[in-house]
Structure formats: structure tokens, C-alpha cells
Biopython code that builds the backbone (N, CA, C, O; Angstrom):
import numpy as np
from Bio.PDB.StructureBuilder import StructureBuilder

atoms = [
    (1, "MET", "N", (44.020, -108.996, -20.865)),
    (1, "MET", "CA", (45.174, -108.370, -20.261)),
    (1, "MET", "C", (45.027, -106.858, -20.364)),
    (1, "MET", "O", (44.626, -106.333, -21.403)),
    (2, "ARG", "N", (45.349, -106.178, -19.303)),
    (2, "ARG", "CA", (45.298, -104.717, -19.292)),
    (2, "ARG", "C", (46.688, -104.157, -19.062)),
    (2, "ARG", "O", (47.444, -104.637, -18.217)),
    (3, "ILE", "N", (47.003, -103.140, -19.827)),
    (3, "ILE", "CA", (48.223, -102.369, -19.577)),
    (3, "ILE", "C", (47.746, -100.972, -19.259)),
    (3, "ILE", "O", (47.170, -100.290, -20.106)),
    (4, "ARG", "N", (47.984, -100.562, -18.062)),
    (4, "ARG", "CA", (47.544, -99.235, -17.631)),
    (4, "ARG", "C", (48.752, -98.355, -17.403)),
    (4, "ARG", "O", (49.880, -98.825, -17.252)),
    (5, "ARG", "N", (48.483, -97.081, -17.384)),
    (5, "ARG", "CA", (49.566, -96.121, -17.208)),
    (5, "ARG", "C", (50.350, -96.395, -15.937)),
    (5, "ARG", "O", (51.576, -96.280, -15.923)),
    (6, "ARG", "N", (49.667, -96.746, -14.899)),
    (6, "ARG", "CA", (50.376, -96.967, -13.639)),
    (6, "ARG", "C", (51.076, -98.326, -13.597)),
    (6, "ARG", "O", (51.948, -98.552, -12.758)),
    (7, "ASP", "N", (50.692, -99.232, -14.505)),
    (7, "ASP", "CA", (51.252, -100.577, -14.483)),
    (7, "ASP", "C", (52.654, -100.664, -15.072)),
    (7, "ASP", "O", (53.471, -101.461, -14.611)),
    (8, "VAL", "N", (52.935, -99.864, -16.072)),
    (8, "VAL", "CA", (54.198, -99.971, -16.782)),
    (8, "VAL", "C", (54.777, -98.568, -16.960)),
    (8, "VAL", "O", (54.085, -97.647, -17.396)),
    (9, "ALA", "N", (56.035, -98.424, -16.620)),
    (9, "ALA", "CA", (56.685, -97.116, -16.744)),
    (9, "ALA", "C", (57.212, -96.930, -18.166)),
    (9, "ALA", "O", (58.408, -96.733, -18.379)),
    (10, "LEU", "N", (56.298, -96.996, -19.128)),
    (10, "LEU", "CA", (56.638, -96.813, -20.529)),
    (10, "LEU", "C", (55.762, -95.718, -21.122)),
    (10, "LEU", "O", (54.655, -95.466, -20.646)),
    (11, "SER", "N", (56.265, -95.078, -22.152)),
    (11, "SER", "CA", (55.440, -94.105, -22.864)),
    (11, "SER", "C", (54.363, -94.854, -23.641)),
    (11, "SER", "O", (54.445, -96.070, -23.814)),
    (12, "ARG", "N", (53.356, -94.125, -24.107)),
    (12, "ARG", "CA", (52.301, -94.754, -24.924)),
    (12, "ARG", "C", (52.906, -95.396, -26.171)),
    (12, "ARG", "O", (52.522, -96.503, -26.546)),
    (13, "LEU", "N", (53.845, -94.712, -26.812)),
    (13, "LEU", "CA", (54.465, -95.276, -28.012)),
    (13, "LEU", "C", (55.188, -96.579, -27.701)),
    (13, "LEU", "O", (55.095, -97.544, -28.459)),
    (14, "ASN", "N", (55.904, -96.601, -26.590)),
    (14, "ASN", "CA", (56.611, -97.828, -26.225)),
    (14, "ASN", "C", (55.649, -98.943, -25.827)),
    (14, "ASN", "O", (55.930, -100.118, -26.061)),
    (15, "LYS", "N", (54.521, -98.583, -25.230)),
    (15, "LYS", "CA", (53.500, -99.593, -24.940)),
    (15, "LYS", "C", (52.956, -100.184, -26.233)),
    (15, "LYS", "O", (52.764, -101.396, -26.334)),
    (16, "LEU", "N", (52.707, -99.324, -27.224)),
    (16, "LEU", "CA", (52.216, -99.822, -28.511)),
    (16, "LEU", "C", (53.243, -100.725, -29.185)),
    (16, "LEU", "O", (52.881, -101.747, -29.767)),
    (17, "LYS", "N", (54.512, -100.358, -29.110)),
    (17, "LYS", "CA", (55.567, -101.219, -29.661)),
    (17, "LYS", "C", (55.553, -102.585, -28.984)),
    (17, "LYS", "O", (55.699, -103.614, -29.643)),
    (18, "LEU", "N", (55.378, -102.587, -27.675)),
    (18, "LEU", "CA", (55.330, -103.831, -26.912)),
    (18, "LEU", "C", (54.117, -104.671, -27.302)),
    (18, "LEU", "O", (54.238, -105.873, -27.537)),
    (19, "ILE", "N", (52.958, -104.040, -27.371)),
    (19, "ILE", "CA", (51.734, -104.747, -27.745)),
    (19, "ILE", "C", (51.845, -105.294, -29.169)),
    (19, "ILE", "O", (51.346, -106.383, -29.453)),
    (20, "ALA", "N", (52.490, -104.553, -30.057)),
    (20, "ALA", "CA", (52.628, -104.984, -31.453)),
    (20, "ALA", "C", (53.394, -106.295, -31.575)),
    (20, "ALA", "O", (53.239, -107.011, -32.564)),
    (21, "LYS", "N", (54.207, -106.612, -30.597)),
    (21, "LYS", "CA", (54.970, -107.868, -30.612)),
    (21, "LYS", "C", (54.123, -109.066, -30.192)),
    (21, "LYS", "O", (54.525, -110.211, -30.400)),
    (22, "TRP", "N", (52.962, -108.814, -29.608)),
    (22, "TRP", "CA", (52.063, -109.882, -29.160)),
    (22, "TRP", "C", (50.916, -109.975, -30.148)),
    (22, "TRP", "O", (49.942, -109.231, -30.039)),
    (23, "GLY", "N", (51.019, -110.873, -31.100)),
    (23, "GLY", "CA", (50.059, -110.984, -32.190)),
    (23, "GLY", "C", (48.603, -110.855, -31.805)),
    (23, "GLY", "O", (47.909, -109.967, -32.300)),
    (24, "VAL", "N", (48.128, -111.725, -30.930)),
    (24, "VAL", "CA", (46.712, -111.715, -30.557)),
    (24, "VAL", "C", (46.352, -110.414, -29.847)),
    (24, "VAL", "O", (45.298, -109.835, -30.111)),
    (25, "ALA", "N", (47.200, -109.959, -28.968)),
    (25, "ALA", "CA", (46.927, -108.712, -28.242)),
    (25, "ALA", "C", (46.862, -107.535, -29.210)),
    (25, "ALA", "O", (45.990, -106.676, -29.084)),
    (26, "PHE", "N", (47.778, -107.491, -30.174)),
    (26, "PHE", "CA", (47.818, -106.370, -31.111)),
    (26, "PHE", "C", (46.591, -106.341, -32.020)),
    (26, "PHE", "O", (46.149, -105.271, -32.439)),
    (27, "GLN", "N", (46.053, -107.495, -32.318)),
    (27, "GLN", "CA", (44.860, -107.551, -33.170)),
    (27, "GLN", "C", (43.586, -107.213, -32.406)),
    (27, "GLN", "O", (42.556, -106.917, -33.013)),
    (28, "ASN", "N", (43.652, -107.257, -31.083)),
    (28, "ASN", "CA", (42.443, -107.113, -30.276)),
    (28, "ASN", "C", (42.528, -106.066, -29.178)),
    (28, "ASN", "O", (41.707, -106.077, -28.260)),
    (29, "PHE", "N", (43.496, -105.164, -29.246)),
    (29, "PHE", "CA", (43.620, -104.204, -28.147)),
    (29, "PHE", "C", (42.572, -103.109, -28.245)),
    (29, "PHE", "O", (42.160, -102.702, -29.331)),
    (30, "ARG", "N", (42.160, -102.652, -27.083)),
    (30, "ARG", "CA", (41.144, -101.601, -26.991)),
    (30, "ARG", "C", (41.785, -100.367, -26.357)),
    (30, "ARG", "O", (42.265, -100.411, -25.225)),
    (31, "ALA", "N", (41.781, -99.271, -27.107)),
    (31, "ALA", "CA", (42.249, -97.991, -26.583)),
    (31, "ALA", "C", (41.068, -97.124, -26.181)),
    (31, "ALA", "O", (41.180, -96.273, -25.298)),
    (32, "CYS", "N", (39.942, -97.347, -26.832)),
    (32, "CYS", "CA", (38.742, -96.524, -26.717)),
    (32, "CYS", "C", (37.953, -96.821, -25.444)),
    (32, "CYS", "O", (37.882, -97.961, -24.985)),
    (33, "LEU", "N", (37.370, -95.778, -24.895)),
    (33, "LEU", "CA", (36.509, -95.944, -23.725)),
    (33, "LEU", "C", (35.043, -96.096, -24.117)),
    (33, "LEU", "O", (34.213, -96.480, -23.293)),
    (34, "ALA", "N", (34.727, -95.796, -25.368)),
    (34, "ALA", "CA", (33.345, -95.941, -25.853)),
    (34, "ALA", "C", (33.063, -97.412, -26.133)),
    (34, "ALA", "O", (33.965, -98.176, -26.477)),
    (35, "ASN", "N", (31.849, -97.782, -25.986)),
    (35, "ASN", "CA", (31.439, -99.141, -26.325)),
    (35, "ASN", "C", (30.599, -99.076, -27.593)),
    (35, "ASN", "O", (29.384, -98.888, -27.538)),
    (36, "VAL", "N", (31.258, -99.233, -28.729)),
    (36, "VAL", "CA", (30.581, -99.181, -30.016)),
    (36, "VAL", "C", (30.353, -100.617, -30.475)),
    (36, "VAL", "O", (31.298, -101.390, -30.632)),
    (37, "LYS", "N", (29.110, -100.952, -30.682)),
    (37, "LYS", "CA", (28.759, -102.319, -31.045)),
    (37, "LYS", "C", (29.505, -102.756, -32.312)),
    (37, "LYS", "O", (29.520, -102.053, -33.323)),
    (38, "GLY", "N", (30.113, -103.920, -32.222)),
    (38, "GLY", "CA", (30.795, -104.497, -33.367)),
    (38, "GLY", "C", (32.190, -103.967, -33.632)),
    (38, "GLY", "O", (32.817, -104.341, -34.623)),
    (39, "ARG", "N", (32.685, -103.096, -32.754)),
    (39, "ARG", "CA", (34.019, -102.522, -32.942)),
    (39, "ARG", "C", (34.770, -102.503, -31.622)),
    (39, "ARG", "O", (34.178, -102.287, -30.564)),
    (40, "LEU", "N", (36.053, -102.726, -31.688)),
    (40, "LEU", "CA", (36.891, -102.585, -30.502)),
    (40, "LEU", "C", (37.084, -101.116, -30.153)),
    (40, "LEU", "O", (37.091, -100.746, -28.979)),
    (41, "ASN", "N", (37.238, -100.292, -31.164)),
    (41, "ASN", "CA", (37.547, -98.873, -30.992)),
    (41, "ASN", "C", (36.682, -98.051, -31.933)),
    (41, "ASN", "O", (36.491, -98.423, -33.091)),
    (42, "CYS", "N", (36.159, -96.933, -31.440)),
    (42, "CYS", "CA", (35.246, -96.126, -32.264)),
    (42, "CYS", "C", (35.951, -95.476, -33.447)),
    (42, "CYS", "O", (35.343, -95.273, -34.498)),
    (43, "GLY", "N", (37.238, -95.145, -33.280)),
    (43, "GLY", "CA", (37.996, -94.521, -34.355)),
    (43, "GLY", "C", (37.756, -93.033, -34.522)),
    (43, "GLY", "O", (38.334, -92.408, -35.411)),
    (44, "LYS", "N", (36.905, -92.453, -33.672)),
    (44, "LYS", "CA", (36.536, -91.043, -33.823)),
    (44, "LYS", "C", (36.882, -90.170, -32.623)),
    (44, "LYS", "O", (37.099, -88.968, -32.781)),
    (45, "CYS", "N", (36.936, -90.743, -31.441)),
    (45, "CYS", "CA", (37.226, -89.960, -30.237)),
    (45, "CYS", "C", (38.707, -89.562, -30.211)),
    (45, "CYS", "O", (39.514, -90.096, -30.972)),
    (46, "GLU", "N", (39.048, -88.629, -29.338)),
    (46, "GLU", "CA", (40.437, -88.154, -29.264)),
    (46, "GLU", "C", (41.396, -89.292, -28.976)),
    (46, "GLU", "O", (42.476, -89.357, -29.564)),
    (47, "LYS", "N", (41.019, -90.186, -28.082)),
    (47, "LYS", "CA", (41.934, -91.271, -27.716)),
    (47, "LYS", "C", (42.165, -92.218, -28.895)),
    (47, "LYS", "O", (43.286, -92.680, -29.108)),
    (48, "CYS", "N", (41.118, -92.506, -29.652)),
    (48, "CYS", "CA", (41.277, -93.346, -30.844)),
    (48, "CYS", "C", (42.122, -92.646, -31.900)),
    (48, "CYS", "O", (43.034, -93.243, -32.471)),
    (49, "VAL", "N", (41.815, -91.381, -32.156)),
    (49, "VAL", "CA", (42.561, -90.631, -33.167)),
    (49, "VAL", "C", (44.027, -90.518, -32.757)),
    (49, "VAL", "O", (44.919, -90.625, -33.598)),
    (50, "ARG", "N", (44.274, -90.303, -31.474)),
    (50, "ARG", "CA", (45.658, -90.247, -30.981)),
    (50, "ARG", "C", (46.355, -91.588, -31.185)),
    (50, "ARG", "O", (47.501, -91.632, -31.632)),
    (51, "THR", "N", (45.673, -92.675, -30.862)),
    (51, "THR", "CA", (46.264, -94.003, -31.007)),
    (51, "THR", "C", (46.512, -94.328, -32.474)),
    (51, "THR", "O", (47.560, -94.876, -32.817)),
    (52, "ILE", "N", (45.567, -93.999, -33.339)),
    (52, "ILE", "CA", (45.761, -94.217, -34.774)),
    (52, "ILE", "C", (46.973, -93.419, -35.254)),
    (52, "ILE", "O", (47.779, -93.924, -36.036)),
    (53, "THR", "N", (47.103, -92.187, -34.793)),
    (53, "THR", "CA", (48.243, -91.348, -35.176)),
    (53, "THR", "C", (49.543, -91.963, -34.676)),
    (53, "THR", "O", (50.550, -91.942, -35.385)),
    (54, "GLU", "N", (49.533, -92.506, -33.469)),
    (54, "GLU", "CA", (50.726, -93.182, -32.943)),
    (54, "GLU", "C", (51.076, -94.402, -33.790)),
    (54, "GLU", "O", (52.247, -94.649, -34.075)),
    (55, "LEU", "N", (50.069, -95.154, -34.187)),
    (55, "LEU", "CA", (50.309, -96.330, -35.033)),
    (55, "LEU", "C", (50.864, -95.922, -36.395)),
    (55, "LEU", "O", (51.719, -96.613, -36.948)),
    (56, "VAL", "N", (50.382, -94.804, -36.937)),
    (56, "VAL", "CA", (50.934, -94.265, -38.183)),
    (56, "VAL", "C", (52.389, -93.866, -37.956)),
    (56, "VAL", "O", (53.250, -94.167, -38.783)),
    (57, "ALA", "N", (52.669, -93.194, -36.846)),
    (57, "ALA", "CA", (54.037, -92.768, -36.522)),
    (57, "ALA", "C", (54.984, -93.961, -36.432)),
    (57, "ALA", "O", (56.147, -93.873, -36.828)),
    (58, "LEU", "N", (54.479, -95.066, -35.912)),
    (58, "LEU", "CA", (55.286, -96.281, -35.779)),
    (58, "LEU", "C", (55.305, -97.109, -37.063)),
    (58, "LEU", "O", (56.081, -98.057, -37.180)),
    (59, "GLY", "N", (54.459, -96.757, -38.015)),
    (59, "GLY", "CA", (54.398, -97.497, -39.271)),
    (59, "GLY", "C", (53.722, -98.849, -39.156)),
    (59, "GLY", "O", (54.028, -99.766, -39.918)),
    (60, "ILE", "N", (52.790, -98.981, -38.191)),
    (60, "ILE", "CA", (52.178, -100.292, -37.960)),
    (60, "ILE", "C", (50.648, -100.271, -37.956)),
    (60, "ILE", "O", (50.024, -101.259, -37.572)),
    (61, "LEU", "N", (50.040, -99.171, -38.374)),
    (61, "LEU", "CA", (48.574, -99.122, -38.388)),
    (61, "LEU", "C", (47.996, -100.228, -39.266)),
    (61, "LEU", "O", (46.985, -100.837, -38.916)),
    (62, "ASP", "N", (48.632, -100.486, -40.399)),
    (62, "ASP", "CA", (48.122, -101.497, -41.328)),
    (62, "ASP", "C", (48.321, -102.932, -40.837)),
    (62, "ASP", "O", (47.873, -103.878, -41.485)),
    (63, "LYS", "N", (48.982, -103.093, -39.710)),
    (63, "LYS", "CA", (49.267, -104.429, -39.190)),
    (63, "LYS", "C", (48.287, -104.886, -38.107)),
    (63, "LYS", "O", (48.392, -106.007, -37.610)),
    (64, "THR", "N", (47.337, -104.022, -37.739)),
    (64, "THR", "CA", (46.377, -104.382, -36.697)),
    (64, "THR", "C", (44.947, -104.323, -37.217)),
    (64, "THR", "O", (44.620, -103.535, -38.105)),
    (65, "LYS", "N", (44.110, -105.173, -36.644)),
    (65, "LYS", "CA", (42.678, -105.160, -36.947)),
    (65, "LYS", "C", (41.900, -104.463, -35.840)),
    (65, "LYS", "O", (40.669, -104.431, -35.865)),
    (66, "ALA", "N", (42.614, -103.906, -34.871)),
    (66, "ALA", "CA", (41.963, -103.231, -33.743)),
    (66, "ALA", "C", (41.235, -101.964, -34.193)),
    (66, "ALA", "O", (40.304, -101.509, -33.529)),
    (67, "PHE", "N", (41.660, -101.402, -35.313)),
    (67, "PHE", "CA", (41.006, -100.232, -35.905)),
    (67, "PHE", "C", (40.639, -100.568, -37.337)),
    (67, "PHE", "O", (41.427, -101.175, -38.062)),
    (68, "ILE", "N", (39.435, -100.171, -37.748)),
    (68, "ILE", "CA", (39.089, -100.382, -39.154)),
    (68, "ILE", "C", (39.645, -99.254, -40.024)),
    (68, "ILE", "O", (39.747, -99.396, -41.242)),
    (69, "GLU", "N", (40.000, -98.142, -39.398)),
    (69, "GLU", "CA", (40.588, -97.018, -40.121)),
    (69, "GLU", "C", (41.979, -97.428, -40.619)),
    (69, "GLU", "O", (42.723, -98.114, -39.919)),
    (70, "ASN", "N", (42.311, -96.999, -41.827)),
    (70, "ASN", "CA", (43.631, -97.343, -42.348)),
    (70, "ASN", "C", (44.530, -96.125, -42.536)),
    (70, "ASN", "O", (45.625, -96.228, -43.088)),
    (71, "ASP", "N", (44.057, -94.977, -42.070)),
    (71, "ASP", "CA", (44.864, -93.759, -42.160)),
    (71, "ASP", "C", (44.244, -92.689, -41.264)),
    (71, "ASP", "O", (43.153, -92.869, -40.722)),
    (72, "ILE", "N", (44.944, -91.596, -41.123)),
    (72, "ILE", "CA", (44.452, -90.464, -40.333)),
    (72, "ILE", "C", (44.770, -89.197, -41.117)),
    (72, "ILE", "O", (45.812, -89.108, -41.766)),
    (73, "SER", "N", (43.889, -88.235, -41.059)),
    (73, "SER", "CA", (44.138, -86.976, -41.769)),
    (73, "SER", "C", (44.357, -85.846, -40.767)),
    (73, "SER", "O", (43.969, -85.935, -39.603)),
    (74, "ALA", "N", (44.979, -84.801, -41.247)),
    (74, "ALA", "CA", (45.187, -83.617, -40.413)),
    (74, "ALA", "C", (43.846, -83.039, -39.971)),
    (74, "ALA", "O", (43.724, -82.541, -38.852)),
    (75, "ASP", "N", (42.844, -83.103, -40.841)),
    (75, "ASP", "CA", (41.511, -82.595, -40.489)),
    (75, "ASP", "C", (40.892, -83.376, -39.335)),
    (75, "ASP", "O", (40.281, -82.788, -38.443)),
    (76, "GLN", "N", (41.048, -84.698, -39.350)),
    (76, "GLN", "CA", (40.514, -85.517, -38.257)),
    (76, "GLN", "C", (41.188, -85.166, -36.938)),
    (76, "GLN", "O", (40.545, -85.140, -35.889)),
    (77, "LEU", "N", (42.456, -84.905, -36.999)),
    (77, "LEU", "CA", (43.250, -84.604, -35.814)),
    (77, "LEU", "C", (42.969, -83.208, -35.273)),
    (77, "LEU", "O", (42.938, -83.004, -34.059)),
    (78, "SER", "N", (42.765, -82.258, -36.159)),
    (78, "SER", "CA", (42.707, -80.849, -35.759)),
    (78, "SER", "C", (41.459, -80.460, -34.968)),
    (78, "SER", "O", (41.407, -79.357, -34.425)),
    (79, "ILE", "N", (40.467, -81.319, -34.887)),
    (79, "ILE", "CA", (39.243, -80.959, -34.158)),
    (79, "ILE", "C", (39.391, -81.085, -32.643)),
    (79, "ILE", "O", (38.518, -80.647, -31.893)),
    (80, "PHE", "N", (40.492, -81.683, -32.196)),
    (80, "PHE", "CA", (40.668, -81.921, -30.763)),
    (80, "PHE", "C", (41.561, -80.879, -30.104)),
    (80, "PHE", "O", (42.433, -80.291, -30.742)),
    (81, "ASN", "N", (41.327, -80.664, -28.821)),
    (81, "ASN", "CA", (42.183, -79.797, -28.018)),
    (81, "ASN", "C", (43.193, -80.692, -27.313)),
    (81, "ASN", "O", (42.849, -81.424, -26.385)),
    (82, "ILE", "N", (44.435, -80.628, -27.762)),
    (82, "ILE", "CA", (45.450, -81.490, -27.159)),
    (82, "ILE", "C", (46.192, -80.793, -26.024)),
    (82, "ILE", "O", (47.135, -81.348, -25.460)),
    (83, "ASN", "N", (45.770, -79.591, -25.695)),
    (83, "ASN", "CA", (46.419, -78.839, -24.623)),
    (83, "ASN", "C", (45.719, -79.019, -23.281)),
    (83, "ASN", "O", (45.961, -78.257, -22.345)),
    (84, "ILE", "N", (44.857, -80.019, -23.185)),
    (84, "ILE", "CA", (44.171, -80.313, -21.926)),
    (84, "ILE", "C", (44.491, -81.737, -21.494)),
    (84, "ILE", "O", (44.927, -82.563, -22.295)),
    (85, "ARG", "N", (44.271, -82.000, -20.239)),
    (85, "ARG", "CA", (44.413, -83.346, -19.670)),
    (85, "ARG", "C", (45.762, -84.002, -19.958)),
    (85, "ARG", "O", (45.833, -85.216, -20.153)),
    (86, "HIS", "N", (46.800, -83.229, -19.986)),
    (86, "HIS", "CA", (48.164, -83.753, -20.150)),
    (86, "HIS", "C", (48.351, -84.530, -21.448)),
    (86, "HIS", "O", (49.125, -85.486, -21.486)),
    (87, "ARG", "N", (47.659, -84.134, -22.508)),
    (87, "ARG", "CA", (47.760, -84.830, -23.792)),
    (87, "ARG", "C", (48.986, -84.406, -24.604)),
    (87, "ARG", "O", (49.519, -85.190, -25.391)),
    (88, "GLU", "N", (49.417, -83.190, -24.413)),
    (88, "GLU", "CA", (50.482, -82.622, -25.243)),
    (88, "GLU", "C", (51.727, -83.509, -25.345)),
    (88, "GLU", "O", (52.234, -83.693, -26.452)),
    (89, "PRO", "N", (52.247, -84.069, -24.238)),
    (89, "PRO", "CA", (53.452, -84.902, -24.350)),
    (89, "PRO", "C", (53.278, -86.120, -25.262)),
    (89, "PRO", "O", (54.231, -86.543, -25.915)),
    (90, "PHE", "N", (52.073, -86.683, -25.309)),
    (90, "PHE", "CA", (51.829, -87.827, -26.191)),
    (90, "PHE", "C", (52.067, -87.426, -27.644)),
    (90, "PHE", "O", (52.664, -88.170, -28.423)),
    (91, "TYR", "N", (51.589, -86.244, -27.986)),
    (91, "TYR", "CA", (51.729, -85.756, -29.357)),
    (91, "TYR", "C", (53.160, -85.323, -29.653)),
    (91, "TYR", "O", (53.664, -85.555, -30.752)),
    (92, "MET", "N", (53.806, -84.704, -28.694)),
    (92, "MET", "CA", (55.198, -84.272, -28.870)),
    (92, "MET", "C", (56.092, -85.475, -29.183)),
    (92, "MET", "O", (56.987, -85.390, -30.023)),
    (93, "GLU", "N", (55.841, -86.588, -28.503)),
    (93, "GLU", "CA", (56.658, -87.786, -28.707)),
    (93, "GLU", "C", (56.515, -88.336, -30.128)),
    (93, "GLU", "O", (57.445, -88.953, -30.649)),
    (94, "MET", "N", (55.377, -88.120, -30.747)),
    (94, "MET", "CA", (55.133, -88.627, -32.104)),
    (94, "MET", "C", (55.841, -87.821, -33.180)),
    (94, "MET", "O", (56.143, -88.350, -34.250)),
    (95, "LEU", "N", (56.109, -86.553, -32.914)),
    (95, "LEU", "CA", (56.592, -85.642, -33.953)),
    (95, "LEU", "C", (57.812, -86.149, -34.725)),
    (95, "LEU", "O", (57.781, -86.134, -35.955)),
    (96, "PRO", "N", (58.885, -86.597, -34.064)),
    (96, "PRO", "CA", (60.049, -87.055, -34.836)),
    (96, "PRO", "C", (59.736, -88.259, -35.728)),
    (96, "PRO", "O", (60.223, -88.344, -36.856)),
    (97, "LEU", "N", (58.931, -89.179, -35.223)),
    (97, "LEU", "CA", (58.593, -90.367, -36.011)),
    (97, "LEU", "C", (57.710, -90.011, -37.206)),
    (97, "LEU", "O", (57.900, -90.535, -38.303)),
    (98, "LEU", "N", (56.753, -89.126, -36.988)),
    (98, "LEU", "CA", (55.899, -88.686, -38.094)),
    (98, "LEU", "C", (56.729, -87.957, -39.148)),
    (98, "LEU", "O", (56.516, -88.132, -40.347)),
    (99, "LYS", "N", (57.667, -87.145, -38.693)),
    (99, "LYS", "CA", (58.555, -86.413, -39.609)),
    (99, "LYS", "C", (59.376, -87.400, -40.441)),
    (99, "LYS", "O", (59.507, -87.237, -41.654)),
    (100, "GLU", "N", (59.928, -88.427, -39.781)),
    (100, "GLU", "CA", (60.710, -89.452, -40.481)),
    (100, "GLU", "C", (59.884, -90.160, -41.547)),
    (100, "GLU", "O", (60.421, -90.562, -42.579)),
    (101, "ARG", "N", (58.609, -90.314, -41.314)),
    (101, "ARG", "CA", (57.715, -91.019, -42.240)),
    (101, "ARG", "C", (57.118, -90.088, -43.298)),
    (101, "ARG", "O", (56.286, -90.505, -44.104)),
    (102, "GLY", "N", (57.546, -88.837, -43.285)),
    (102, "GLY", "CA", (57.062, -87.899, -44.290)),
    (102, "GLY", "C", (55.636, -87.425, -44.070)),
    (102, "GLY", "O", (54.974, -86.973, -45.004)),
    (103, "GLN", "N", (55.163, -87.530, -42.835)),
    (103, "GLN", "CA", (53.803, -87.108, -42.492)),
    (103, "GLN", "C", (53.804, -85.633, -42.084)),
    (103, "GLN", "O", (53.375, -85.273, -40.987)),
    (104, "ASP", "N", (54.294, -84.800, -42.987)),
    (104, "ASP", "CA", (54.463, -83.377, -42.679)),
    (104, "ASP", "C", (53.147, -82.676, -42.358)),
    (104, "ASP", "O", (53.121, -81.757, -41.539)),
    (105, "ASP", "N", (52.055, -83.099, -42.993)),
    (105, "ASP", "CA", (50.758, -82.480, -42.700)),
    (105, "ASP", "C", (50.345, -82.737, -41.257)),
    (105, "ASP", "O", (49.800, -81.853, -40.597)),
    (106, "LEU", "N", (50.604, -83.947, -40.767)),
    (106, "LEU", "CA", (50.289, -84.259, -39.368)),
    (106, "LEU", "C", (51.219, -83.507, -38.425)),
    (106, "LEU", "O", (50.783, -82.987, -37.398)),
    (107, "VAL", "N", (52.496, -83.451, -38.773)),
    (107, "VAL", "CA", (53.468, -82.718, -37.951)),
    (107, "VAL", "C", (53.062, -81.253, -37.845)),
    (107, "VAL", "O", (53.031, -80.695, -36.748)),
    (108, "ASP", "N", (52.751, -80.632, -38.971)),
    (108, "ASP", "CA", (52.355, -79.218, -38.971)),
    (108, "ASP", "C", (51.093, -78.995, -38.144)),
    (108, "ASP", "O", (51.002, -78.030, -37.385)),
    (109, "THR", "N", (50.128, -79.885, -38.294)),
    (109, "THR", "CA", (48.872, -79.756, -37.550)),
    (109, "THR", "C", (49.105, -79.895, -36.056)),
    (109, "THR", "O", (48.581, -79.104, -35.272)),
    (110, "ILE", "N", (49.880, -80.884, -35.654)),
    (110, "ILE", "CA", (50.165, -81.082, -34.229)),
    (110, "ILE", "C", (50.898, -79.868, -33.667)),
    (110, "ILE", "O", (50.572, -79.400, -32.576)),
    (111, "CYS", "N", (51.881, -79.357, -34.397)),
    (111, "CYS", "CA", (52.614, -78.175, -33.922)),
    (111, "CYS", "C", (51.676, -76.982, -33.750)),
    (111, "CYS", "O", (51.776, -76.255, -32.761)),
    (112, "LYS", "N", (50.773, -76.776, -34.695)),
    (112, "LYS", "CA", (49.799, -75.685, -34.577)),
    (112, "LYS", "C", (48.862, -75.912, -33.394)),
    (112, "LYS", "O", (48.495, -74.969, -32.693)),
    (113, "MET", "N", (48.481, -77.159, -33.178)),
    (113, "MET", "CA", (47.590, -77.474, -32.058)),
    (113, "MET", "C", (48.278, -77.199, -30.726)),
    (113, "MET", "O", (47.664, -76.676, -29.796)),
    (114, "ILE", "N", (49.541, -77.552, -30.645)),
    (114, "ILE", "CA", (50.297, -77.310, -29.416)),
    (114, "ILE", "C", (50.430, -75.809, -29.166)),
    (114, "ILE", "O", (50.372, -75.354, -28.024)),
    (115, "GLU", "N", (50.607, -75.055, -30.237)),
    (115, "GLU", "CA", (50.700, -73.594, -30.126)),
    (115, "GLU", "C", (49.340, -72.949, -29.888)),
    (115, "GLU", "O", (49.255, -71.745, -29.645)),
    (116, "GLY", "N", (48.278, -73.746, -29.957)),
    (116, "GLY", "CA", (46.936, -73.233, -29.709)),
    (116, "GLY", "C", (46.283, -72.569, -30.898)),
    (116, "GLY", "O", (45.324, -71.814, -30.738)),
    (117, "LYS", "N", (46.796, -72.843, -32.104)),
    (117, "LYS", "CA", (46.254, -72.214, -33.306)),
    (117, "LYS", "C", (45.265, -73.104, -34.051)),
    (117, "LYS", "O", (44.693, -72.691, -35.060)),
    (118, "ALA", "N", (45.065, -74.309, -33.563)),
    (118, "ALA", "CA", (44.098, -75.227, -34.186)),
    (118, "ALA", "C", (43.364, -75.942, -33.075)),
    (118, "ALA", "O", (43.729, -75.826, -31.906)),
    (119, "GLY", "N", (42.338, -76.673, -33.434)),
    (119, "GLY", "CA", (41.613, -77.485, -32.456)),
    (119, "GLY", "C", (40.442, -76.791, -31.857)),
    (119, "GLY", "O", (39.747, -77.366, -31.019)),
]
sb = StructureBuilder()
sb.init_structure("model")
sb.init_model(0)
sb.init_chain("A")
sb.init_seg("    ")
for serial, (resi, resn, name, xyz) in enumerate(atoms, 1):
    if name == "N":
        sb.init_residue(resn, " ", resi, " ")
    sb.init_atom(name, np.array(xyz, "f"), 0.0, 1.0, " ", f" {name:<3s}", serial, name[0])
structure = sb.get_structure()
């Protein structure tokens, strides 16, 4: 099953919430465009790091086997330029949830990245 941006008028976070309700889909979803042998997702590209950060924001990263990573650091996040390819809104949407979860280091890093001071 594929959920594409044009298929559903939902934000990425809401798509992840929806997928999380489907056990098999949530354990096997692919966000990554890389084909890494033995893995659904590389865990290193911007799209993987963004998805892992979204899962952390939702408090459900530990509930999926789609990523072998069990956390994300500000350093991992800060290497990407989120001010290109319309990425900024994805990160902006995460900020309140990350703040609620006490992920202040991620919030600070994302805010700096949006301001163009990191990445």
C-alpha cells in the first residue's frame, strides 16, 4: 500500500498517526528512497531523519520496527538544510509536539535551522 502526498490531504504527522494504527503497515513502512540491503529505511538521509524526528514527536518511534534507530540527536538533524524543497513546514509542525515531550535540544536545533544558522 502506498500513501502519497497527492493521495491523502493530510500532513506528514497525520499520515504517520494513521499508519501507526495499522499494525503491519506501521512495522513495515518505507519512508526512505534509498535501497539499503536488509533495511526498510537507511536512517541517515534527510527523509529518514525527518521521519524519525516525527516519530519521536509523536512518541511512537519505539513502537515500530521500520527503523532500527531508537532515537535522534540534534547533531544528526543539524547536518541537513531544511530550508529547501519545501521541507520547513514539516519541521514547523513538529515543534509543539517536540516541546511537549521535552525535546528542547531538537526544538532549538530546528529553530536555528529554520533561521539559517545551522545545517
